[in-house]
C-alpha positions as CSV (number, residue, x, y, z in Angstrom):
1,X,168.2,121.7,120.6
2,X,166.9,121.8,124.1
3,X,165.8,118.3,125.3
4,X,162.7,117.5,127.4
5,X,162.4,115.4,130.4
6,X,159.8,112.6,130.4
7,X,157.6,111.8,133.3
8,X,156.2,108.5,133.1
9,X,153.3,107.0,135.1
10,X,150.5,104.3,134.8
11,X,147.7,107.0,134.8
12,X,147.7,110.6,135.8
13,X,148.9,110.3,139.0
14,X,152.4,111.7,138.1
15,X,150.7,115.0,137.3
16,X,151.5,115.7,140.8
17,X,155.1,115.1,140.3
18,X,154.7,117.3,137.2
19,X,153.3,120.2,139.0
20,X,156.2,120.3,141.6
21,X,158.7,120.1,138.8
22,X,157.1,122.9,136.9
23,X,157.1,125.1,140.3
24,X,160.8,124.3,140.8
25,X,161.8,124.5,137.0
26,X,159.1,126.5,134.9
27,X,161.0,126.7,132.0
28,X,161.8,123.0,131.7
29,X,160.0,121.2,128.6
30,X,158.2,118.0,129.7
31,X,156.8,115.1,127.8
32,X,154.3,113.3,130.4
33,X,153.2,109.7,129.4
34,X,150.3,108.1,130.9
35,X,150.2,104.4,130.3
36,X,146.4,104.4,130.1
37,X,146.3,101.0,128.2
38,X,148.2,99.2,131.4
39,X,146.3,101.3,134.1
40,X,146.1,100.5,136.7
41,X,149.6,99.0,137.7
42,X,148.7,98.0,141.3
43,X,147.0,94.8,140.7
44,X,149.1,93.5,138.0
45,X,152.0,91.0,138.2
46,X,155.4,92.5,139.1
47,X,156.9,91.3,135.9
48,X,154.1,92.6,133.8
49,X,154.7,96.1,135.5
50,X,158.5,95.9,134.5
51,X,157.6,94.8,131.0
52,X,155.1,97.8,130.5
53,X,157.4,100.2,131.9
54,X,160.4,99.4,130.0
55,X,158.6,99.3,126.9
56,X,156.9,102.6,127.3
57,X,160.4,104.4,128.6
58,X,162.3,103.0,125.5
59,X,159.6,104.1,123.0
60,X,159.8,107.7,124.7
61,X,163.4,107.8,124.8
62,X,163.5,106.8,121.0
63,X,160.8,109.4,120.1
64,X,161.8,112.4,122.3
65,X,165.7,111.8,123.3
66,X,165.1,113.4,126.7
67,X,167.8,114.5,129.2
68,X,166.2,112.6,132.1
69,X,163.3,110.4,132.9
70,X,161.0,110.2,135.9
71,X,159.1,107.1,136.9
72,X,156.3,108.7,138.7
73,X,154.7,105.6,139.9
74,X,155.6,104.1,143.4
75,X,154.8,100.6,142.1
76,X,156.6,100.8,139.0
77,X,159.8,102.6,140.7
78,X,160.1,100.1,143.4
79,X,160.5,97.1,141.1
80,X,161.5,98.6,137.7
81,X,164.1,101.4,138.6
82,X,167.3,99.2,138.4
83,X,166.4,97.6,134.9
84,X,165.3,101.0,133.6
85,X,168.6,102.6,134.5
86,X,170.4,99.7,132.8
87,X,168.2,100.4,129.6
88,X,168.5,104.3,129.4
89,X,171.7,106.1,129.0
90,X,170.1,109.1,130.8
91,X,169.4,109.6,134.6
92,X,166.4,108.0,135.7
93,X,164.7,109.3,138.9
94,X,162.3,107.0,140.9
95,X,159.6,107.7,143.3
96,X,159.1,106.2,146.7
97,X,157.0,106.6,149.8
98,X,158.3,109.6,151.8
99,X,158.6,107.5,154.9
100,X,161.8,109.3,155.9
101,X,160.4,112.8,156.0
102,X,157.2,111.5,157.7
103,X,159.5,109.8,160.4
104,X,161.4,112.9,161.0
105,X,158.2,115.2,161.3
106,X,156.0,113.1,163.5
107,X,155.6,114.5,166.9
108,X,153.8,111.5,168.4
109,X,155.7,108.7,167.1
110,X,153.0,107.2,164.9
111,X,152.8,107.9,161.1
112,X,150.4,106.3,158.4
113,X,151.1,105.0,154.8
114,X,148.3,105.5,152.3
115,X,149.3,103.7,149.0
116,X,148.3,101.0,146.9
117,X,147.8,97.4,148.2
118,X,151.2,96.3,146.4
119,X,153.3,99.2,147.6
120,X,151.7,98.7,151.2
121,X,153.0,95.0,151.1
122,X,156.3,95.3,149.2
123,X,159.5,94.3,150.8
124,X,161.0,97.6,149.6
125,X,158.5,99.6,151.8
126,X,159.3,97.2,154.7
127,X,162.8,98.3,154.4
128,X,162.0,101.9,154.2
129,X,160.3,101.6,157.5
130,X,163.2,99.9,159.0
131,X,165.6,102.4,157.6
132,X,163.8,105.6,158.4
133,X,160.8,104.9,160.8
134,X,161.8,102.2,163.1
135,X,161.0,104.4,166.1
136,X,157.6,105.1,164.8
137,X,154.3,103.0,164.8
138,X,153.4,102.8,161.2
139,X,149.8,102.2,160.2
140,X,149.4,100.9,156.7
141,X,146.3,101.4,154.5
142,X,146.2,100.2,151.1
143,X,143.7,101.1,148.3
144,X,143.1,100.7,144.9
145,X,139.7,102.6,144.8
146,X,141.5,105.9,145.8
147,X,143.6,105.7,142.6
148,X,140.4,105.5,140.3
149,X,138.9,108.4,142.7
150,X,141.9,110.3,142.0
151,X,141.4,109.7,138.3
152,X,137.7,110.7,138.3
153,X,138.5,113.7,140.3
154,X,140.9,115.0,137.8
155,X,138.5,114.4,135.0
156,X,135.8,116.5,136.8
157,X,133.5,113.7,138.0
158,X,132.0,113.8,141.4
159,X,133.8,111.9,143.9
160,X,132.2,110.7,147.1
161,X,133.6,112.2,150.4
162,X,132.1,109.3,152.3
163,X,134.2,106.8,150.0
164,X,137.1,108.6,151.0
165,X,136.4,108.9,154.7
166,X,135.8,104.9,154.7
167,X,139.2,104.6,152.9
168,X,141.2,106.6,155.5
169,X,139.1,105.4,158.6
170,X,141.5,102.8,159.6
171,X,144.1,105.4,160.3
172,X,141.9,106.9,163.2
173,X,140.4,103.6,164.5
174,X,143.2,102.5,166.9
175,X,144.8,103.4,170.1
176,X,147.1,105.7,168.4
177,X,146.4,108.0,165.4
178,X,149.0,109.2,163.1
179,X,150.0,112.7,162.9
180,X,151.6,112.4,159.7
181,X,150.4,110.2,156.7
182,X,152.5,109.5,153.4
183,X,150.8,109.9,150.6
184,X,152.6,106.7,148.8
185,X,151.0,106.7,145.3
186,X,151.5,109.8,143.1
187,X,147.9,109.6,142.5
188,X,147.0,110.7,145.9
189,X,148.2,114.5,146.2
190,X,145.6,115.2,143.5
191,X,142.9,114.6,146.1
192,X,144.9,116.1,149.1
193,X,142.3,118.8,149.5
194,X,139.4,115.9,149.7
195,X,141.7,113.9,152.2
196,X,141.9,116.8,154.3
197,X,138.2,117.4,154.3
198,X,137.5,113.9,155.2
199,X,140.1,113.3,158.1
200,X,138.5,113.7,161.4
201,X,141.8,114.8,162.9
202,X,144.4,117.3,161.7
203,X,147.2,115.4,159.9
204,X,150.1,116.4,157.8
205,X,149.9,114.7,154.5
206,X,153.4,113.9,153.4
207,X,154.2,113.1,149.4
208,X,157.6,112.9,147.3
209,X,156.8,115.7,144.9
210,X,159.1,118.6,146.3
211,X,162.0,116.3,146.9
212,X,161.6,114.8,143.5
213,X,162.0,118.4,141.7
214,X,165.0,119.2,143.9
215,X,166.5,115.8,142.6
216,X,165.8,116.8,139.0
217,X,167.3,120.3,139.4
218,X,170.4,118.9,140.6
219,X,170.8,116.5,137.8
220,X,170.1,118.8,134.9
221,X,172.5,121.2,133.3
222,X,171.8,124.9,133.3
223,X,171.1,124.9,129.7
224,X,168.5,122.4,130.0
225,X,166.1,124.7,131.6
226,X,166.6,128.1,129.9
227,X,163.8,128.1,127.3
228,X,160.6,129.0,128.8
229,X,158.9,129.1,125.2
230,X,158.2,125.1,125.0
231,X,154.9,123.5,124.9
232,X,154.8,120.6,127.1
233,X,153.1,117.5,125.8
234,X,150.8,114.7,127.3
235,X,151.3,111.4,125.6
236,X,148.9,108.4,126.2
237,X,148.8,104.8,125.4
238,X,145.7,102.8,124.4
239,X,142.5,104.3,122.7
240,X,141.8,108.2,122.8
241,X,138.7,107.3,124.9
242,X,141.1,106.8,127.9
243,X,141.8,110.7,127.9
244,X,138.3,111.7,127.7
245,X,137.3,114.5,130.0
246,X,141.0,115.2,130.7
247,X,141.6,118.0,128.3
248,X,140.2,120.8,130.4
249,X,142.6,119.9,133.4
250,X,145.5,119.3,130.9
251,X,145.1,122.7,129.4
252,X,144.9,124.3,132.9
253,X,148.0,122.6,133.9
254,X,149.8,123.9,130.7
255,X,149.8,121.1,128.3
256,X,149.5,122.3,124.5
257,X,149.4,119.0,123.1
258,X,147.8,115.8,123.6
259,X,148.9,112.9,121.3
260,X,149.0,109.0,121.4
261,X,152.4,107.2,122.2
């Protein structure tokens, strides 16, 4: 029997990763899990994020016997990945801010990092900058508000363009403006068009989705992606009202079933 892969996130941000994986591997069955009960992860203590991530992944592994898991959350990945790999006997792929490709792509030597406040300040992020963008000035902007705006946008709610302009304004207020901005939270590619509209200057927005899809492709055996008839499942934690308004977007993305974890 063909095994699915699991994509796990604190909310619906990992759907940006889901889209890239489906683009690369359209026949791959996927179980997407949104830990709505724990959302958002950004403001939570690190040990609490680790506990929730491991609890959900273990439950998903027991229920669905996946061939691979993706932690599609920068916050959870940067602090939970080693323990998740020890817990599960399958490959576990993490998501980290795309500092390296942005550093390579920048023409003016200035890049931006747009992420949650926790990711912006994390030592792991400092190390990524030292390793892959030490030749660049890096402007960091942390926003929890944009995470919620991304959730609202996917649910079809109106999102204030002024609010987005205010969030990204620090990128354009210094002596040098970034020509590449890393979307260091998987929620943010979901509002990429709004970010482009709100930006006062042309910017290349860089995220990890395509790289994650390539990594998944390299880790899976061919037999894992043969069946195009599988229906993807969206799983959530918490009350049913936490997925209210998501159904049209999920149906459009290709999910045939929504169920509680």
